[in-house]
C-alpha positions in Angstrom: 89.7 17.1 225.2 91.8 19.7 223.5 89.7 21.6 220.9 90.9 24.0 218.3 88.8 26.9 216.8 90.2 28.6 213.7 88.6 32.0 213.1 89.2 33.8 209.8 88.0 37.3 210.6 88.1 40.6 208.8 90.9 41.9 211.0 92.5 39.0 212.7 93.1 35.3 211.9 93.2 33.4 215.1 93.6 29.8 216.2 92.5 29.2 219.8 93.2 25.9 221.6 91.1 25.1 224.6 91.0 22.3 227.1 87.4 21.5 227.7 85.0 18.8 228.7 81.2 18.8 229.3 80.2 20.5 232.5 83.5 22.3 233.1 84.7 25.8 232.3 86.8 25.8 229.1 90.4 26.8 229.8 92.5 28.4 227.0 95.7 26.3 226.4 97.4 28.2 223.6 96.7 30.4 220.7 98.3 31.5 217.4 97.1 34.7 215.7 98.0 37.3 213.1 96.7 40.7 212.3 96.2 39.8 208.6 93.4 42.4 208.0 91.9 40.6 205.0 89.5 43.5 204.5 92.5 45.6 203.5 93.4 43.1 200.9 90.5 43.8 198.6 90.8 45.2 195.1 88.5 47.7 193.4 86.1 44.9 192.5 85.8 43.7 196.1 87.9 40.6 195.6 90.6 39.4 197.9 94.0 40.0 196.2 96.5 37.3 195.3 98.7 38.6 198.1 95.9 38.4 200.6 95.1 34.8 199.6 98.7 33.8 199.8 99.0 35.3 203.3 95.8 33.5 204.3 97.1 30.1 203.0 100.4 30.6 204.8 98.6 31.3 208.1 96.3 28.3 207.8 99.2 26.0 207.2 100.9 27.4 210.2 97.8 27.0 212.3 97.3 23.4 211.4 100.9 22.7 212.3 100.5 24.6 215.6 97.4 22.6 216.5 99.1 19.3 215.7 102.2 20.2 217.7 100.1 21.1 220.7 98.0 18.0 220.8 94.7 19.3 219.4 92.2 16.4 219.1 89.5 18.2 217.2 89.4 21.5 215.2 86.7 23.5 213.6 87.4 26.3 211.1 85.2 29.1 210.0 85.1 32.4 208.2 82.9 35.5 208.5 82.2 38.6 206.4 85.7 39.1 205.0 85.4 36.1 202.8 81.6 35.7 202.8 81.2 39.1 201.1 84.2 39.2 198.9 83.7 38.9 195.1 85.9 35.8 194.9 84.8 34.2 198.2 83.9 30.8 196.7 87.2 30.6 194.8 89.1 31.4 198.0 87.3 28.8 200.0 88.0 26.2 197.3 91.7 27.1 197.2 92.0 26.8 201.0 90.5 23.3 200.9 92.6 22.2 197.9 95.9 23.5 199.2 95.6 23.0 203.0 93.0 20.3 203.4 91.1 22.6 205.8 87.4 23.2 205.1 86.4 26.7 206.2 82.7 26.8 207.2 81.2 30.0 205.9 79.0 31.5 208.5 76.0 33.7 207.5 75.6 37.0 209.3 72.6 35.6 211.2 74.6 32.6 212.3 77.5 34.8 213.4 75.1 36.9 215.5 73.4 33.8 217.0 76.5 31.9 218.0 78.0 35.0 219.6 74.8 35.4 221.5 75.0 31.8 222.5 78.5 32.4 224.0 77.2 35.5 225.9 74.3 33.5 227.3 76.6 30.8 228.6 78.8 33.5 230.2 75.9 35.4 231.7 73.9 32.3 232.8 70.2 32.1 233.7 70.1 34.9 236.2 69.7 37.1 233.1 66.3 36.7 231.4 66.2 39.2 228.6 69.6 39.6 226.8 70.6 41.9 224.0 74.0 41.7 222.5 76.0 43.9 220.1 79.1 42.7 218.3 81.2 45.0 216.0 83.5 43.2 213.7 85.7 44.5 210.9 83.2 43.9 208.2 79.8 43.7 209.9 77.8 44.5 213.0 75.6 41.9 214.7 72.6 42.3 216.9 71.0 39.4 218.8 68.2 39.3 221.3 66.4 36.6 223.3 65.5 34.9 226.5 66.8 31.4 225.7 70.2 29.8 224.9 69.8 30.8 221.3 68.3 34.1 220.3 64.8 34.7 219.0 66.1 37.6 216.8 69.5 37.8 215.2 70.6 40.2 212.4 73.9 41.2 210.7 74.4 44.5 208.9 77.4 45.9 206.9 78.5 48.3 209.6 81.9 46.8 210.5 84.5 49.2 211.8 87.2 48.5 209.2 84.6 48.6 206.3 83.3 52.0 207.4 86.7 53.4 207.9 87.8 52.4 204.4 84.6 53.7 202.8 84.1 57.0 204.7 87.1 58.1 206.7 89.9 58.7 204.2 91.4 61.8 205.8 93.6 61.8 208.9 92.2 63.2 211.1 88.8 62.8 209.4 87.0 65.9 208.1 83.7 67.0 209.5 81.9 66.3 206.2 83.2 62.7 206.3 82.0 62.2 209.9 78.6 63.6 209.1 78.2 61.4 206.0 79.3 58.3 208.0 76.9 59.2 210.9 74.0 59.6 208.4 74.9 56.2 206.8 74.9 54.4 210.1 71.6 55.9 211.1 70.0 54.9 207.7 71.2 51.3 208.0 70.0 51.0 211.6 66.6 52.6 210.6 66.2 50.0 207.9 67.3 47.2 210.3 64.9 48.3 213.1 62.2 48.6 210.5 62.6 44.9 209.6 62.8 43.9 213.3 59.6 45.8 214.0 58.3 45.2 217.6 59.9 41.8 217.8 62.5 42.9 220.4 60.8 43.6 223.7 63.2 45.1 226.2 61.9 45.2 229.8 63.6 47.4 232.2 65.8 44.6 233.5 67.2 43.6 230.1 70.9 43.1 230.2 72.8 44.6 227.2 76.2 43.3 226.4 79.0 44.2 223.9 81.4 41.7 222.5 84.5 42.0 220.2 87.8 43.8 220.3 86.2 47.0 219.3 83.9 47.1 222.3 86.7 46.1 224.6 88.9 48.8 223.3 86.2 51.5 223.6 85.5 50.4 227.2 89.2 50.6 228.0 89.5 54.0 226.5 86.6 55.1 228.7 88.3 53.8 231.8 87.5 50.1 232.1 90.1 47.7 233.7 92.9 46.5 231.4 92.9 43.0 230.0 95.8 42.1 232.3 93.3 42.1 235.2 91.6 39.0 233.7 88.2 38.2 232.3 86.3 38.1 235.6 86.5 41.8 236.3 83.3 43.6 235.4 83.8 46.1 232.6 81.1 48.5 231.4 80.7 51.2 228.8 78.4 54.2 229.3 76.8 55.9 226.3 77.7 59.4 227.7 81.3 58.4 228.1 81.4 57.0 224.6 79.9 60.2 223.1 82.7 62.2 224.9 85.5 60.0 223.5 84.0 59.9 220.0 84.3 63.7 220.1 87.9 63.5 221.2 89.0 60.8 218.8 87.4 62.5 215.9 90.0 65.3 216.3 93.0 62.9 216.7 95.2 61.4 214.1 95.6 57.7 213.8 99.0 57.8 215.5 97.4 59.7 218.4 94.6 57.2 218.8 97.1 54.4 218.9 98.5 56.0 222.1 95.1 55.5 223.9 94.9 52.7 226.4 93.5 49.5 224.8 93.9 50.7 221.2 96.5 48.8 219.2 98.2 50.2 216.1 96.2 48.1 213.7 92.9 49.0 215.4 93.6 52.7 215.8 92.4 53.7 212.3 89.0 52.0 212.8 88.2 52.5 216.5 86.5 55.9 215.8 84.1 54.3 213.2 83.5 51.4 215.6 82.7 53.9 218.4 80.2 55.7 216.2 78.4 52.4 215.4 78.3 51.5 219.1 76.9 54.9 220.1 74.3 54.9 217.4 73.1 51.4 218.3 73.0 52.2 222.0 71.0 55.4 221.3 68.5 53.5 219.0 67.8 50.9 221.6 67.7 53.4 224.5 70.8 51.8 226.2 72.6 54.0 228.6 75.1 51.4 229.8 76.3 48.0 228.5 78.5 45.2 230.0 81.5 43.9 228.2 81.4 40.2 227.7 84.8 38.4 227.3 83.3 35.5 225.3 82.2 35.9 221.7 82.0 34.0 218.4 85.0 31.6 218.9 83.7 30.6 222.3 80.2 30.1 221.1 81.3 27.8 218.3 83.7 25.9 220.6 80.9 25.2 223.1 78.5 24.3 220.4 81.0 21.8 219.0 81.5 20.3 222.5 77.8 20.0 222.9 77.5 18.2 219.6 80.3 15.8 220.4 78.6 15.0 223.7 75.3 14.3 222.0 77.0 12.1 219.4 78.7 10.1 222.1 82.2 11.1 220.9 83.0 12.5 224.3 81.4 11.6 227.7 80.6 13.5 230.8 83.0 12.5 233.6 81.1 12.8 236.9 84.0 12.0 239.2 85.4 15.5 239.7 82.2 16.9 241.2 81.0 16.5 244.7 77.5 14.9 245.0 77.3 14.2 241.3 74.4 11.9 240.3 74.0 9.9 237.1 70.4 10.6 235.8 70.8 9.0 232.4 68.0 6.7 231.2 70.1 3.6 231.6 71.6 4.4 234.9 71.1 1.7 237.6 70.2 4.2 240.4 67.1 4.6 242.6 64.5 6.8 241.1 61.2 6.9 239.3 59.9 6.8 235.7 57.6 9.1 233.8 57.4 6.8 230.9 60.6 7.9 229.2 61.9 5.1 227.1 65.6 5.0 226.4 66.6 4.4 222.8 
């Protein structure tokens, strides 16, 4: 079936349409997105401005029309920190529902971290036991860790790249005092976060550490990783020592100069430095020398979770025909086998 996932993020608003069915790799069919940057449409009281709300409503109407024209059979819509933490978030959500008919599910920071981890786990598979994921958004930074499909620990902190740029890096290029103040703030927030987590995150030597989000992809590209044109199956990594080098270089660049770096778009150029500082601080705190870039993140996690739910509800079925040697092992299947006392409903 063709599923739609509407993601209202701090930087980008994005509708992704995917052809998917249980047991198969989801294939992107089409997408519609806009660099709306809701986090830039905040007034002094932290409320989304009238202009920002109007732009959001316009995009959502366009997204619904796009999904309908392209044959979407099901669509989920959600928002993250940009609306969740705005002073008028509840009013904005109500206005979206009233004027577009779309109900935006408001994800908590922990849910955002957990569902992103879920996508990474599906991508990495079970050859990875201990998994730690970092995700830097525009408004928040998520950390999730576990050994199962869903994490045993998930946390979100207000260290988003756009948020920190707005609050700390007003000069172009930033002044040394601003960079030191931002660095101290990041360390203080991470100290507090790690204090709450305590010893609950155990990282054996073979732990796989991943980074998701456009910020991590951009940082990896700047540091020499393959461009997006080579596809999602190329291994991309980011080393802490390379990140430190590029943070030093970018801190002396203007926004226009950063926009000339490979993998850095014009809209991301102002915030890539702050994002790099968060990434480096997190890698240092957890003793991570190298991480792997994962192409799947929150949208894919929610899409696969939705597909799983539809399968369990019986809305969609698993078609066994395409696979060689497929075997129906359901409780009601009339196939040779044995019983351990499992009674079908």
